[in-house]
PDB file of the backbone (N, CA, C, O) and the ligand in Angstrom, with CONECT records:
HET     ZN  A 101       1
ATOM      1  N   MET A   1       0.848  -1.190   0.000  1.00  0.00           N
ATOM      2  CA  MET A   1       0.000   0.000   0.000  1.00  0.00           C
ATOM      3  C   MET A   1       0.887   1.245   0.000  1.00  0.00           C
ATOM      4  O   MET A   1       1.827   1.369   0.785  1.00  0.00           O
ATOM      5  N   LYS A   2       0.565   2.120  -0.871  1.00  0.00           N
ATOM      6  CA  LYS A   2       1.387   3.317  -1.015  1.00  0.00           C
ATOM      7  C   LYS A   2       1.069   4.307   0.098  1.00  0.00           C
ATOM      8  O   LYS A   2      -0.090   4.575   0.415  1.00  0.00           O
ATOM      9  N   LYS A   3       2.120   4.831   0.669  1.00  0.00           N
ATOM     10  CA  LYS A   3       1.943   5.808   1.732  1.00  0.00           C
ATOM     11  C   LYS A   3       1.804   7.194   1.121  1.00  0.00           C
ATOM     12  O   LYS A   3       2.582   7.589   0.252  1.00  0.00           O
ATOM     13  N   LEU A   4       0.817   7.911   1.582  1.00  0.00           N
ATOM     14  CA  LEU A   4       0.577   9.227   1.006  1.00  0.00           C
ATOM     15  C   LEU A   4       1.454  10.305   1.634  1.00  0.00           C
ATOM     16  O   LEU A   4       1.721  11.337   1.020  1.00  0.00           O
ATOM     17  N   VAL A   5       1.889  10.058   2.841  1.00  0.00           N
ATOM     18  CA  VAL A   5       2.708  11.070   3.510  1.00  0.00           C
ATOM     19  C   VAL A   5       4.112  11.035   2.929  1.00  0.00           C
ATOM     20  O   VAL A   5       4.774   9.997   2.908  1.00  0.00           O
ATOM     21  N   ASN A   6       4.532  12.154   2.476  1.00  0.00           N
ATOM     22  CA  ASN A   6       5.856  12.266   1.859  1.00  0.00           C
ATOM     23  C   ASN A   6       6.808  12.923   2.856  1.00  0.00           C
ATOM     24  O   ASN A   6       6.679  14.102   3.189  1.00  0.00           O
ATOM     25  N   ASN A   7       7.740  12.145   3.308  1.00  0.00           N
ATOM     26  CA  ASN A   7       8.669  12.669   4.309  1.00  0.00           C
ATOM     27  C   ASN A   7       9.788  13.497   3.701  1.00  0.00           C
ATOM     28  O   ASN A   7      10.623  14.049   4.419  1.00  0.00           O
ATOM     29  N   ASP A   8       9.803  13.582   2.395  1.00  0.00           N
ATOM     30  CA  ASP A   8      10.856  14.351   1.743  1.00  0.00           C
ATOM     31  C   ASP A   8      10.453  15.798   1.511  1.00  0.00           C
ATOM     32  O   ASP A   8      11.213  16.573   0.931  1.00  0.00           O
ATOM     33  N   LEU A   9       9.263  16.161   1.959  1.00  0.00           N
ATOM     34  CA  LEU A   9       8.825  17.531   1.750  1.00  0.00           C
ATOM     35  C   LEU A   9       9.752  18.495   2.469  1.00  0.00           C
ATOM     36  O   LEU A   9      10.208  18.241   3.584  1.00  0.00           O
ATOM     37  N   GLN A  10      10.010  19.586   1.812  1.00  0.00           N
ATOM     38  CA  GLN A  10      10.872  20.598   2.410  1.00  0.00           C
ATOM     39  C   GLN A  10      10.053  21.844   2.713  1.00  0.00           C
ATOM     40  O   GLN A  10       9.075  22.151   2.031  1.00  0.00           O
ATOM     41  N   GLY A  11      10.467  22.533   3.725  1.00  0.00           N
ATOM     42  CA  GLY A  11       9.793  23.780   4.055  1.00  0.00           C
ATOM     43  C   GLY A  11       8.499  23.523   4.802  1.00  0.00           C
ATOM     44  O   GLY A  11       8.228  22.408   5.248  1.00  0.00           O
ATOM     45  N   PRO A  12       7.699  24.588   4.931  1.00  0.00           N
ATOM     46  CA  PRO A  12       6.458  24.471   5.694  1.00  0.00           C
ATOM     47  C   PRO A  12       5.528  23.456   5.054  1.00  0.00           C
ATOM     48  O   PRO A  12       5.325  23.461   3.840  1.00  0.00           O
ATOM     49  N   VAL A  13       4.973  22.597   5.871  1.00  0.00           N
ATOM     50  CA  VAL A  13       4.063  21.574   5.380  1.00  0.00           C
ATOM     51  C   VAL A  13       2.720  21.772   6.063  1.00  0.00           C
ATOM     52  O   VAL A  13       2.645  22.017   7.267  1.00  0.00           O
ATOM     53  N   ARG A  14       1.664  21.661   5.270  1.00  0.00           N
ATOM     54  CA  ARG A  14       0.329  21.778   5.823  1.00  0.00           C
ATOM     55  C   ARG A  14      -0.484  20.580   5.354  1.00  0.00           C
ATOM     56  O   ARG A  14      -0.119  19.891   4.401  1.00  0.00           O
ATOM     57  N   THR A  15      -1.573  20.356   6.033  1.00  0.00           N
ATOM     58  CA  THR A  15      -2.426  19.220   5.719  1.00  0.00           C
ATOM     59  C   THR A  15      -3.719  19.706   5.082  1.00  0.00           C
ATOM     60  O   THR A  15      -4.373  20.612   5.598  1.00  0.00           O
ATOM     61  N   CYS A  16      -4.082  19.104   3.969  1.00  0.00           N
ATOM     62  CA  CYS A  16      -5.386  19.392   3.374  1.00  0.00           C
ATOM     63  C   CYS A  16      -6.446  18.947   4.366  1.00  0.00           C
ATOM     64  O   CYS A  16      -6.452  17.791   4.791  1.00  0.00           O
ATOM     65  N   MET A  17      -7.336  19.845   4.736  1.00  0.00           N
ATOM     66  CA  MET A  17      -8.280  19.484   5.778  1.00  0.00           C
ATOM     67  C   MET A  17      -9.387  18.550   5.286  1.00  0.00           C
ATOM     68  O   MET A  17     -10.174  18.045   6.086  1.00  0.00           O
ATOM     69  N   VAL A  18      -9.448  18.327   4.010  1.00  0.00           N
ATOM     70  CA  VAL A  18     -10.454  17.410   3.479  1.00  0.00           C
ATOM     71  C   VAL A  18      -9.888  15.994   3.375  1.00  0.00           C
ATOM     72  O   VAL A  18     -10.453  15.059   3.943  1.00  0.00           O
ATOM     73  N   CYS A  19      -8.786  15.833   2.660  1.00  0.00           N
ATOM     74  CA  CYS A  19      -8.243  14.483   2.477  1.00  0.00           C
ATOM     75  C   CYS A  19      -7.135  14.160   3.473  1.00  0.00           C
ATOM     76  O   CYS A  19      -6.701  13.012   3.565  1.00  0.00           O
ATOM     77  N   ARG A  20      -6.674  15.160   4.218  1.00  0.00           N
ATOM     78  CA  ARG A  20      -5.673  14.986   5.258  1.00  0.00           C
ATOM     79  C   ARG A  20      -4.331  14.503   4.723  1.00  0.00           C
ATOM     80  O   ARG A  20      -3.551  13.886   5.449  1.00  0.00           O
ATOM     81  N   VAL A  21      -4.072  14.780   3.482  1.00  0.00           N
ATOM     82  CA  VAL A  21      -2.763  14.497   2.915  1.00  0.00           C
ATOM     83  C   VAL A  21      -1.884  15.723   3.135  1.00  0.00           C
ATOM     84  O   VAL A  21      -2.346  16.859   3.039  1.00  0.00           O
ATOM     85  N   ARG A  22      -0.629  15.478   3.426  1.00  0.00           N
ATOM     86  CA  ARG A  22       0.270  16.602   3.682  1.00  0.00           C
ATOM     87  C   ARG A  22       0.922  17.061   2.386  1.00  0.00           C
ATOM     88  O   ARG A  22       1.340  16.255   1.555  1.00  0.00           O
ATOM     89  N   PHE A  23       0.996  18.349   2.242  1.00  0.00           N
ATOM     90  CA  PHE A  23       1.602  18.968   1.064  1.00  0.00           C
ATOM     91  C   PHE A  23       2.515  20.091   1.523  1.00  0.00           C
ATOM     92  O   PHE A  23       2.438  20.560   2.659  1.00  0.00           O
ATOM     93  N   GLN A  24       3.371  20.504   0.616  1.00  0.00           N
ATOM     94  CA  GLN A  24       4.083  21.740   0.893  1.00  0.00           C
ATOM     95  C   GLN A  24       3.041  22.845   0.936  1.00  0.00           C
ATOM     96  O   GLN A  24       2.068  22.855   0.182  1.00  0.00           O
ATOM     97  N   LYS A  25       3.286  23.770   1.845  1.00  0.00           N
ATOM     98  CA  LYS A  25       2.310  24.824   2.089  1.00  0.00           C
ATOM     99  C   LYS A  25       1.831  25.482   0.795  1.00  0.00           C
ATOM    100  O   LYS A  25       0.639  25.733   0.620  1.00  0.00           O
ATOM    101  N   HIS A  26       2.762  25.755  -0.097  1.00  0.00           N
ATOM    102  CA  HIS A  26       2.381  26.493  -1.296  1.00  0.00           C
ATOM    103  C   HIS A  26       1.710  25.631  -2.359  1.00  0.00           C
ATOM    104  O   HIS A  26       1.320  26.131  -3.414  1.00  0.00           O
ATOM    105  N   ASP A  27       1.578  24.357  -2.084  1.00  0.00           N
ATOM    106  CA  ASP A  27       0.796  23.501  -2.970  1.00  0.00           C
ATOM    107  C   ASP A  27      -0.658  23.439  -2.519  1.00  0.00           C
ATOM    108  O   ASP A  27      -1.497  22.819  -3.173  1.00  0.00           O
ATOM    109  N   LEU A  28      -0.942  24.081  -1.407  1.00  0.00           N
ATOM    110  CA  LEU A  28      -2.305  24.117  -0.894  1.00  0.00           C
ATOM    111  C   LEU A  28      -2.837  25.537  -1.008  1.00  0.00           C
ATOM    112  O   LEU A  28      -2.079  26.506  -1.040  1.00  0.00           O
ATOM    113  N   THR A  29      -4.144  25.632  -1.068  1.00  0.00           N
ATOM    114  CA  THR A  29      -4.758  26.955  -1.036  1.00  0.00           C
ATOM    115  C   THR A  29      -5.179  27.250   0.391  1.00  0.00           C
ATOM    116  O   THR A  29      -5.880  26.456   1.018  1.00  0.00           O
ATOM    117  N   ARG A  30      -4.755  28.380   0.895  1.00  0.00           N
ATOM    118  CA  ARG A  30      -5.165  28.789   2.231  1.00  0.00           C
ATOM    119  C   ARG A  30      -6.459  29.587   2.122  1.00  0.00           C
ATOM    120  O   ARG A  30      -6.594  30.467   1.272  1.00  0.00           O
ATOM    121  N   HIS A  31      -7.394  29.269   2.987  1.00  0.00           N
ATOM    122  CA  HIS A  31      -8.661  30.005   3.028  1.00  0.00           C
ATOM    123  C   HIS A  31      -8.839  30.567   4.422  1.00  0.00           C
ATOM    124  O   HIS A  31      -8.502  29.922   5.414  1.00  0.00           O
ATOM    125  N   VAL A  32      -9.365  31.759   4.486  1.00  0.00           N
ATOM    126  CA  VAL A  32      -9.666  32.392   5.766  1.00  0.00           C
ATOM    127  C   VAL A  32     -11.141  32.778   5.758  1.00  0.00           C
ATOM    128  O   VAL A  32     -11.674  33.249   4.753  1.00  0.00           O
ATOM    129  N   TRP A  33     -11.779  32.570   6.890  1.00  0.00           N
ATOM    130  CA  TRP A  33     -13.204  32.935   6.995  1.00  0.00           C
ATOM    131  C   TRP A  33     -13.343  34.428   7.237  1.00  0.00           C
ATOM    132  O   TRP A  33     -12.914  34.951   8.266  1.00  0.00           O
ATOM    133  N   ARG A  34     -13.950  35.104   6.270  1.00  0.00           N
ATOM    134  CA  ARG A  34     -14.203  36.549   6.421  1.00  0.00           C
ATOM    135  C   ARG A  34     -15.653  36.819   6.038  1.00  0.00           C
ATOM    136  O   ARG A  34     -15.957  37.694   5.228  1.00  0.00           O
ATOM    137  N   GLY A  35     -16.525  36.045   6.643  1.00  0.00           N
ATOM    138  CA  GLY A  35     -17.931  36.122   6.278  1.00  0.00           C
ATOM    139  C   GLY A  35     -18.262  35.159   5.157  1.00  0.00           C
ATOM    140  O   GLY A  35     -19.416  34.788   4.945  1.00  0.00           O
ATOM    141  N   GLU A  36     -17.223  34.767   4.450  1.00  0.00           N
ATOM    142  CA  GLU A  36     -17.298  33.707   3.444  1.00  0.00           C
ATOM    143  C   GLU A  36     -15.877  33.187   3.305  1.00  0.00           C
ATOM    144  O   GLU A  36     -14.931  33.823   3.772  1.00  0.00           O
ATOM    145  N   TRP A  37     -15.727  32.049   2.675  1.00  0.00           N
ATOM    146  CA  TRP A  37     -14.385  31.491   2.528  1.00  0.00           C
ATOM    147  C   TRP A  37     -13.619  32.270   1.484  1.00  0.00           C
ATOM    148  O   TRP A  37     -13.997  32.324   0.314  1.00  0.00           O
ATOM    149  N   THR A  38     -12.545  32.866   1.930  1.00  0.00           N
ATOM    150  CA  THR A  38     -11.752  33.725   1.078  1.00  0.00           C
ATOM    151  C   THR A  38     -10.394  33.095   0.826  1.00  0.00           C
ATOM    152  O   THR A  38      -9.629  32.883   1.766  1.00  0.00           O
ATOM    153  N   PRO A  39     -10.083  32.792  -0.429  1.00  0.00           N
ATOM    154  CA  PRO A  39      -8.754  32.244  -0.730  1.00  0.00           C
ATOM    155  C   PRO A  39      -7.679  33.278  -0.414  1.00  0.00           C
ATOM    156  O   PRO A  39      -7.784  34.445  -0.791  1.00  0.00           O
ATOM    157  N   ASP A  40      -6.669  32.834   0.269  1.00  0.00           N
ATOM    158  CA  ASP A  40      -5.586  33.728   0.662  1.00  0.00           C
ATOM    159  C   ASP A  40      -4.328  33.327  -0.111  1.00  0.00           C
ATOM    160  O   ASP A  40      -3.437  32.651   0.402  1.00  0.00           O
ATOM    161  N   LYS A  41      -4.298  33.764  -1.338  1.00  0.00           N
ATOM    162  CA  LYS A  41      -3.228  33.308  -2.220  1.00  0.00           C
ATOM    163  C   LYS A  41      -1.852  33.800  -1.792  1.00  0.00           C
ATOM    164  O   LYS A  41      -0.839  33.170  -2.098  1.00  0.00           O
ATOM    165  N   ALA A  42      -1.816  34.911  -1.094  1.00  0.00           N
ATOM    166  CA  ALA A  42      -0.533  35.474  -0.682  1.00  0.00           C
ATOM    167  C   ALA A  42      -0.152  35.044   0.743  1.00  0.00           C
ATOM    168  O   ALA A  42       0.907  35.411   1.253  1.00  0.00           O
ATOM    169  N   TYR A  43      -1.040  34.256   1.372  1.00  0.00           N
ATOM    170  CA  TYR A  43      -0.774  33.773   2.731  1.00  0.00           C
ATOM    171  C   TYR A  43      -0.539  34.927   3.713  1.00  0.00           C
ATOM    172  O   TYR A  43       0.344  34.860   4.569  1.00  0.00           O
ATOM    173  N   ILE A  44      -1.325  35.958   3.577  1.00  0.00           N
ATOM    174  CA  ILE A  44      -1.100  37.129   4.430  1.00  0.00           C
ATOM    175  C   ILE A  44      -2.309  37.498   5.287  1.00  0.00           C
ATOM    176  O   ILE A  44      -2.191  38.308   6.207  1.00  0.00           O
ATOM    177  N   LEU A  45      -3.465  36.913   4.996  1.00  0.00           N
ATOM    178  CA  LEU A  45      -4.654  37.310   5.753  1.00  0.00           C
ATOM    179  C   LEU A  45      -4.535  36.844   7.201  1.00  0.00           C
ATOM    180  O   LEU A  45      -4.043  35.749   7.474  1.00  0.00           O
ATOM    181  N   PRO A  46      -4.993  37.690   8.123  1.00  0.00           N
ATOM    182  CA  PRO A  46      -4.962  37.296   9.535  1.00  0.00           C
ATOM    183  C   PRO A  46      -6.033  36.255   9.832  1.00  0.00           C
ATOM    184  O   PRO A  46      -6.973  36.067   9.060  1.00  0.00           O
ATOM    185  N   GLY A  47      -5.875  35.603  10.938  1.00  0.00           N
ATOM    186  CA  GLY A  47      -6.859  34.609  11.324  1.00  0.00           C
ATOM    187  C   GLY A  47      -6.390  33.221  10.993  1.00  0.00           C
ATOM    188  O   GLY A  47      -5.352  33.028  10.359  1.00  0.00           O
ATOM    189  N   ARG A  48      -7.159  32.265  11.425  1.00  0.00           N
ATOM    190  CA  ARG A  48      -6.783  30.892  11.215  1.00  0.00           C
ATOM    191  C   ARG A  48      -6.936  30.526   9.744  1.00  0.00           C
ATOM    192  O   ARG A  48      -7.959  30.821   9.127  1.00  0.00           O
ATOM    193  N   GLY A  49      -5.931  29.893   9.195  1.00  0.00           N
ATOM    194  CA  GLY A  49      -5.986  29.445   7.817  1.00  0.00           C
ATOM    195  C   GLY A  49      -6.455  28.010   7.722  1.00  0.00           C
ATOM    196  O   GLY A  49      -6.106  27.161   8.542  1.00  0.00           O
ATOM    197  N   TYR A  50      -7.243  27.765   6.716  1.00  0.00           N
ATOM    198  CA  TYR A  50      -7.737  26.410   6.454  1.00  0.00           C
ATOM    199  C   TYR A  50      -7.233  26.026   5.081  1.00  0.00           C
ATOM    200  O   TYR A  50      -7.442  26.749   4.106  1.00  0.00           O
ATOM    201  N   TYR A  51      -6.575  24.897   5.009  1.00  0.00           N
ATOM    202  CA  TYR A  51      -5.882  24.541   3.781  1.00  0.00           C
ATOM    203  C   TYR A  51      -6.631  23.477   3.000  1.00  0.00           C
ATOM    204  O   TYR A  51      -7.203  22.544   3.564  1.00  0.00           O
ATOM    205  N   CYS A  52      -6.610  23.646   1.676  1.00  0.00           N
ATOM    206  CA  CYS A  52      -7.260  22.687   0.791  1.00  0.00           C
ATOM    207  C   CYS A  52      -6.326  22.407  -0.378  1.00  0.00           C
ATOM    208  O   CYS A  52      -5.722  23.329  -0.926  1.00  0.00           O
ATOM    209  N   CYS A  53      -6.203  21.140  -0.763  1.00  0.00           N
ATOM    210  CA  CYS A  53      -5.342  20.797  -1.884  1.00  0.00           C
ATOM    211  C   CYS A  53      -6.082  21.090  -3.194  1.00  0.00           C
ATOM    212  O   CYS A  53      -7.204  21.597  -3.194  1.00  0.00           O
ATOM    213  N   ALA A  54      -5.427  20.758  -4.304  1.00  0.00           N
ATOM    214  CA  ALA A  54      -5.986  21.103  -5.603  1.00  0.00           C
ATOM    215  C   ALA A  54      -6.951  20.041  -6.134  1.00  0.00           C
ATOM    216  O   ALA A  54      -7.459  20.169  -7.248  1.00  0.00           O
ATOM    217  N   GLY A  55      -7.202  19.013  -5.358  1.00  0.00           N
ATOM    218  CA  GLY A  55      -8.102  17.956  -5.813  1.00  0.00           C
ATOM    219  C   GLY A  55      -9.520  18.459  -5.978  1.00  0.00           C
ATOM    220  O   GLY A  55     -10.037  19.196  -5.139  1.00  0.00           O
ATOM    221  N   GLU A  56     -10.142  18.050  -7.071  1.00  0.00           N
ATOM    222  CA  GLU A  56     -11.507  18.533  -7.332  1.00  0.00           C
ATOM    223  C   GLU A  56     -12.459  18.117  -6.213  1.00  0.00           C
ATOM    224  O   GLU A  56     -13.307  18.903  -5.791  1.00  0.00           O
ATOM    225  N   ALA A  57     -12.320  16.893  -5.737  1.00  0.00           N
ATOM    226  CA  ALA A  57     -13.212  16.418  -4.683  1.00  0.00           C
ATOM    227  C   ALA A  57     -13.011  17.229  -3.414  1.00  0.00           C
ATOM    228  O   ALA A  57     -13.966  17.546  -2.704  1.00  0.00           O
ATOM    229  N   CYS A  58     -11.768  17.557  -3.143  1.00  0.00           N
ATOM    230  CA  CYS A  58     -11.476  18.335  -1.936  1.00  0.00           C
ATOM    231  C   CYS A  58     -12.023  19.747  -2.071  1.00  0.00           C
ATOM    232  O   CYS A  58     -12.616  20.282  -1.134  1.00  0.00           O
ATOM    233  N   LYS A  59     -11.825  20.344  -3.229  1.00  0.00           N
ATOM    234  CA  LYS A  59     -12.315  21.707  -3.423  1.00  0.00           C
ATOM    235  C   LYS A  59     -13.830  21.752  -3.305  1.00  0.00           C
ATOM    236  O   LYS A  59     -14.400  22.729  -2.818  1.00  0.00           O
ATOM    237  N   ALA A  60     -14.476  20.676  -3.760  1.00  0.00           N
ATOM    238  CA  ALA A  60     -15.936  20.635  -3.683  1.00  0.00           C
ATOM    239  C   ALA A  60     -16.413  20.491  -2.245  1.00  0.00           C
ATOM    240  O   ALA A  60     -17.428  21.069  -1.856  1.00  0.00           O
ATOM    241  N   LYS A  61     -15.678  19.721  -1.467  1.00  0.00           N
ATOM    242  CA  LYS A  61     -16.103  19.461  -0.084  1.00  0.00           C
ATOM    243  C   LYS A  61     -15.614  20.511   0.885  1.00  0.00           C
ATOM    244  O   LYS A  61     -16.130  20.633   1.996  1.00  0.00           O
ATOM    245  N   PHE A  62     -14.619  21.270   0.465  1.00  0.00           N
ATOM    246  CA  PHE A  62     -13.950  22.167   1.404  1.00  0.00           C
ATOM    247  C   PHE A  62     -14.874  23.105   2.180  1.00  0.00           C
ATOM    248  O   PHE A  62     -14.772  23.161   3.405  1.00  0.00           O
ATOM    249  N   PRO A  63     -15.772  23.843   1.523  1.00  0.00           N
ATOM    250  CA  PRO A  63     -16.565  24.832   2.279  1.00  0.00           C
ATOM    251  C   PRO A  63     -17.354  24.205   3.421  1.00  0.00           C
ATOM    252  O   PRO A  63     -17.406  24.755   4.521  1.00  0.00           O
ATOM    253  N   LYS A  64     -17.958  23.072   3.162  1.00  0.00           N
ATOM    254  CA  LYS A  64     -18.758  22.426   4.189  1.00  0.00           C
ATOM    255  C   LYS A  64     -17.865  21.875   5.290  1.00  0.00           C
ATOM    256  O   LYS A  64     -18.155  22.010   6.479  1.00  0.00           O
ATOM    257  N   ARG A  65     -16.781  21.255   4.866  1.00  0.00           N
ATOM    258  CA  ARG A  65     -15.844  20.660   5.802  1.00  0.00           C
ATOM    259  C   ARG A  65     -15.228  21.740   6.696  1.00  0.00           C
ATOM    260  O   ARG A  65     -15.153  21.595   7.916  1.00  0.00           O
ATOM    261  N   ALA A  66     -14.796  22.807   6.061  1.00  0.00           N
ATOM    262  CA  ALA A  66     -14.139  23.880   6.799  1.00  0.00           C
ATOM    263  C   ALA A  66     -15.119  24.534   7.761  1.00  0.00           C
ATOM    264  O   ALA A  66     -14.748  24.888   8.880  1.00  0.00           O
ATOM    265  N   ALA A  67     -16.357  24.695   7.336  1.00  0.00           N
ATOM    266  CA  ALA A  67     -17.362  25.310   8.199  1.00  0.00           C
ATOM    267  C   ALA A  67     -17.603  24.440   9.421  1.00  0.00           C
ATOM    268  O   ALA A  67     -17.771  24.950  10.528  1.00  0.00           O
ATOM    269  N   ALA A  68     -17.621  23.128   9.223  1.00  0.00           N
ATOM    270  CA  ALA A  68     -17.849  22.216  10.331  1.00  0.00           C
ATOM    271  C   ALA A  68     -16.694  22.273  11.315  1.00  0.00           C
ATOM    272  O   ALA A  68     -16.903  22.302  12.528  1.00  0.00           O
ATOM    273  N   VAL A  69     -15.485  22.291  10.795  1.00  0.00           N
ATOM    274  CA  VAL A  69     -14.316  22.338  11.669  1.00  0.00           C
ATOM    275  C   VAL A  69     -14.273  23.666  12.408  1.00  0.00           C
ATOM    276  O   VAL A  69     -13.933  23.726  13.589  1.00  0.00           O
ATOM    277  N   ARG A  70     -14.621  24.723  11.699  1.00  0.00           N
ATOM    278  CA  ARG A  70     -14.598  26.049  12.289  1.00  0.00           C
ATOM    279  C   ARG A  70     -15.558  26.130  13.473  1.00  0.00           C
ATOM    280  O   ARG A  70     -15.287  26.825  14.452  1.00  0.00           O
ATOM    281  N   LYS A  71     -16.670  25.424  13.381  1.00  0.00           N
ATOM    282  CA  LYS A  71     -17.638  25.431  14.469  1.00  0.00           C
ATOM    283  C   LYS A  71     -17.270  24.458  15.579  1.00  0.00           C
ATOM    284  O   LYS A  71     -17.992  24.313  16.566  1.00  0.00           O
ATOM    285  N   GLY A  72     -16.140  23.800  15.401  1.00  0.00           N
ATOM    286  CA  GLY A  72     -15.700  22.878  16.443  1.00  0.00           C
ATOM    287  C   GLY A  72     -16.236  21.475  16.254  1.00  0.00           C
ATOM    288  O   GLY A  72     -16.071  20.612  17.116  1.00  0.00           O
ATOM    289  N   LYS A  73     -16.876  21.256  15.125  1.00  0.00           N
ATOM    290  CA  LYS A  73     -17.334  19.900  14.811  1.00  0.00           C
ATOM    291  C   LYS A  73     -16.384  19.328  13.780  1.00  0.00           C
ATOM    292  O   LYS A  73     -15.671  20.058  13.091  1.00  0.00           O
ATOM    293  N   GLY A  74     -16.387  18.048  13.689  1.00  0.00           N
ATOM    294  CA  GLY A  74     -15.647  17.436  12.592  1.00  0.00           C
ATOM    295  C   GLY A  74     -14.183  17.190  12.882  1.00  0.00           C
ATOM    296  O   GLY A  74     -13.528  16.492  12.107  1.00  0.00           O
ATOM    297  N   GLU A  75     -13.632  17.730  13.966  1.00  0.00           N
ATOM    298  CA  GLU A  75     -12.248  17.420  14.287  1.00  0.00           C
ATOM    299  C   GLU A  75     -12.158  15.945  14.635  1.00  0.00           C
ATOM    300  O   GLU A  75     -12.745  15.495  15.619  1.00  0.00           O
ATOM    301  N   GLY A  76     -11.442  15.211  13.847  1.00  0.00           N
ATOM    302  CA  GLY A  76     -11.286  13.787  14.138  1.00  0.00           C
ATOM    303  C   GLY A  76     -12.466  12.950  13.684  1.00  0.00           C
ATOM    304  O   GLY A  76     -12.456  11.726  13.816  1.00  0.00           O
ATOM    305  N   LYS A  77     -13.461  13.594  13.160  1.00  0.00           N
ATOM    306  CA  LYS A  77     -14.633  12.872  12.678  1.00  0.00           C
ATOM    307  C   LYS A  77     -14.780  13.098  11.198  1.00  0.00           C
ATOM    308  O   LYS A  77     -14.455  14.172  10.693  1.00  0.00           O
ATOM    309  N   ARG A  78     -15.261  12.109  10.505  1.00  0.00           N
ATOM    310  CA  ARG A  78     -15.508  12.284   9.088  1.00  0.00           C
ATOM    311  C   ARG A  78     -17.002  12.116   8.853  1.00  0.00           C
ATOM    312  O   ARG A  78     -17.511  10.999   8.760  1.00  0.00           O
ATOM    313  N   ASP A  79     -17.676  13.217   8.762  1.00  0.00           N
ATOM    314  CA  ASP A  79     -19.102  13.156   8.490  1.00  0.00           C
ATOM    315  C   ASP A  79     -19.361  13.736   7.116  1.00  0.00           C
ATOM    316  O   ASP A  79     -19.932  14.816   6.963  1.00  0.00           O
ATOM    317  N   GLU A  80     -18.918  12.979   6.119  1.00  0.00           N
ATOM    318  CA  GLU A  80     -19.026  13.458   4.751  1.00  0.00           C
ATOM    319  C   GLU A  80     -20.484  13.527   4.328  1.00  0.00           C
ATOM    320  O   GLU A  80     -21.293  12.691   4.731  1.00  0.00           O
ATOM    321  N   ALA A  81     -20.805  14.480   3.549  1.00  0.00           N
ATOM    322  CA  ALA A  81     -22.155  14.598   3.029  1.00  0.00           C
ATOM    323  C   ALA A  81     -22.235  13.877   1.693  1.00  0.00           C
ATOM    324  O   ALA A  81     -23.295  13.849   1.069  1.00  0.00           O
TER     325      ALA A  81
HETATM  326 ZN    ZN A 101      -7.238  17.293  -0.369  1.00  0.00          ZN2+
END
């Protein structure tokens, strides 16, 4: 079975909050909640960042997933819709 975690990653590493695969930070899109999910392409917005990889499935699930985590639900739980 192929391991998804790549230990050779260099620099800051973040986890896609949907698929939980680790990527280099700049391979993920950072989103910050500012009344709506706002992509933070420059990684400069204040507040907690929520990271999503470029996978179509992840991008589709991200808003719901991120909203659940933001409300304190979904940490450690997978309640996919
Ligand atoms: Zn992902």
